[in-house]
C-alpha positions in Angstrom: -30.7 -12.6 -58.8 -27.9 -10.7 -61.0 -30.1 -7.8 -61.8 -31.1 -7.7 -58.5 -27.5 -7.1 -57.3 -27.1 -4.6 -59.8 -30.3 -2.8 -58.9 -29.7 -2.8 -55.3 -25.9 -1.7 -55.4 -26.8 1.2 -57.9 -29.5 2.0 -55.5 -27.1 2.4 -52.4 -24.6 4.3 -54.7 -27.3 6.7 -55.8 -28.4 7.4 -52.0 -25.1 7.7 -50.9 -24.2 10.3 -53.3 -27.3 12.3 -52.6 -26.3 12.0 -48.5 -22.7 13.7 -49.4 -24.4 16.4 -51.1 -26.7 17.6 -48.1 -26.4 20.3 -45.7 -27.0 19.1 -41.9 -27.5 22.1 -40.1 -24.7 24.3 -41.1 -24.2 27.9 -40.6 -25.2 30.4 -43.2 -22.4 31.9 -45.4 -21.8 35.2 -46.7 -20.0 37.2 -49.5 -20.2 40.4 -50.1 -19.8 41.8 -54.0 -18.7 45.7 -54.2 -20.5 46.8 -57.2 -20.1 50.1 -56.1 -17.5 53.0 -57.7 -15.3 53.4 -54.6 -14.0 51.3 -51.8 -16.7 49.6 -49.4 -16.1 48.8 -45.6 -18.7 46.8 -43.9 -19.2 46.3 -40.2 -21.3 43.4 -39.6 -23.4 42.5 -35.9 -24.1 38.5 -35.9 -27.4 37.5 -34.9 -24.8 36.4 -31.4 -23.9 40.1 -30.9 -20.9 39.8 -32.7 -18.9 42.9 -34.6 -16.9 41.9 -37.4 -15.1 44.6 -39.9 -14.7 44.1 -43.3 -12.7 46.7 -44.5 -11.6 48.4 -48.2 -13.1 45.9 -50.5 -12.4 47.4 -53.8 -14.7 48.0 -56.7 -15.4 44.9 -58.5 -13.8 42.6 -55.8 -15.6 40.0 -53.2 -14.8 39.7 -49.4 -13.6 36.5 -48.4 -16.6 33.8 -47.6 -17.6 34.2 -43.8 -20.0 32.1 -41.5 -22.4 33.4 -39.1 -24.9 31.8 -36.7 -28.4 31.9 -38.2 -30.9 34.8 -37.4 -30.3 38.3 -38.2 -27.4 39.7 -39.3 -27.0 43.8 -39.7 -24.5 45.1 -42.6 -23.3 48.7 -41.8 -22.3 49.4 -45.4 -20.1 52.4 -46.0 -19.3 53.6 -49.3 -15.8 55.6 -49.2 -16.4 59.5 -50.2 -19.8 58.4 -50.5 -23.1 57.2 -48.4 -23.5 54.8 -45.3 -26.1 52.2 -45.2 -27.7 49.5 -43.4 -28.7 46.5 -44.6 -30.4 43.3 -42.5 -30.0 40.2 -43.7 -32.8 37.0 -41.8 -30.4 34.0 -42.5 -31.2 30.5 -41.9 -29.2 27.1 -41.7 -27.8 25.4 -45.3 -27.9 28.8 -47.3 -24.9 30.8 -49.0 -26.0 34.3 -49.1 -24.2 36.6 -52.1 -25.1 40.6 -50.8 -24.2 42.9 -53.9 -23.3 46.3 -52.7 -23.7 49.5 -54.9 -23.2 53.0 -54.1 -26.5 53.6 -52.2 -28.2 50.2 -51.4 -27.3 46.2 -51.2 -29.5 43.3 -52.8 -29.1 39.7 -51.2 -28.6 37.0 -53.0 -30.0 33.2 -51.5 -28.6 30.1 -52.6 -30.0 27.2 -50.7 -27.0 24.4 -50.2 -29.5 21.5 -50.7 -30.8 22.3 -53.8 
């Protein structure tokens, strides 16, 4: 009987800890990393139609984490003294995205918060 109580306690604790780590429909989050040689400014067009400006991200620095509604997000990236280009992200709930900016392109890394 004592073994059954211990087994049930461990099972309940395990399920409780696993539940705490899961994402429940939370909005996607984005961080911009500037790997370009000059400052980067980014205009973000969210899936809801709002525009957010993130200005003067220094080379080697990152923006603060931003949360957006899921859907298509368009980033217009301008490198100071250099190129302007567009990067599109189809975002979904419960994912974190890291957008690595360089002098003429951007690459996205996605991380599932449920993993």
